[in-house]
N, C-alpha and C positions, 0 to 999 in steps of 0.2 A: 487529567489538567493540562496537557497542551492544546487541549481546544479551547480552555477559557484563556492562556495568554494569546493564541492566535486570533482570538473573538475580541479581546479587551484591550492591545496595542493596537491603535492605526498602522498602517503599510506607512505612509511617511512618518511616524516616528522615527522607524525603522531607517527608513532612507537618510533623515538628519543626522543622526546619531552615527550610522555607517559611509557617510561623507566627511563626518568631524571626523572619525578614526583616520580616513583614507588620508587627510589631511596631516593629521599626525603620523602615518606610515612614511608620506612623501620626505618629511623634516629628518626623522631619524632613523627610517632602513632604504629610503631612496626610491629612486623611478618604480622597478620592474617590483616590488613589492608593494609598494600603494596601486599600480596598476592591476596588480593581481587581487587583491582585497576590492579595489572596487570593482572590479568582473562579477567575484562573490559578493559584494553587496548588494549591487546589481541582480545577481540572479534571487536571494535572499529577499528582495523585494517585490520581482513577480512571481516568487514562490507564495510567500505573505500574502498579496494583492486577489493570487488565485483562488486560495485558502479563504479568506475573507468573501469573495463574492462566490466560492461555492456555497459557503456557509448559510449567507443571504437567501440564496437561487432554493437551498433546502428550504427555510423556514418560509418562502415564502410557498413552495410547493404543498410543505405539510398546512398551510395556513386552510393555500387553497382547497385541499383536501376534505380538511374538518367543517368547514364552510357547506362544500357539493355535501358532504355526509349529513347536515344537520338539514339543508334545503332539500335533500332528497327525503329524507327521516320526515320535516314537515307533508312534501308532497303527500306520500305514502300515508300518511292521519288523517288527511283532506280526505285522499281517493277513497282510505276503509272508509270513513263516517259516511263519506256520500253512497259508500255502494250499501253499508248496512240502515242506512234511513229507507233506501228506494227498496231493499229486499225486508226490511220490516213493513212500509209500506203497503209492496205487493201481499206477503200475509195477512195483513189485516183487510186488503180490499178482498182475498178469497172469500175468509171468514165470514167477511159483512153478506158477502154476495152467498155463499153459502146457507 
């Protein structure tokens, strides 16, 4: 469930919302509370950004793996067709010679 949340909301949305909360905390709670909230928001934004970058990297890696698998399978099919045709040709040539 948190995976969907981490991927659906951009990191800059959290930064803007956290900045607004920091201003409200400064007005109502004072400088110390606002500073603590600003540090917490900064760390949360850095964490969110890193997680989203991690998800994008995982998705890219998965796509590359799938593409490599498909390419390897196609290469294998081509090699097996070429090999089977040449073996068949060899057998036919042997049979024709005998």
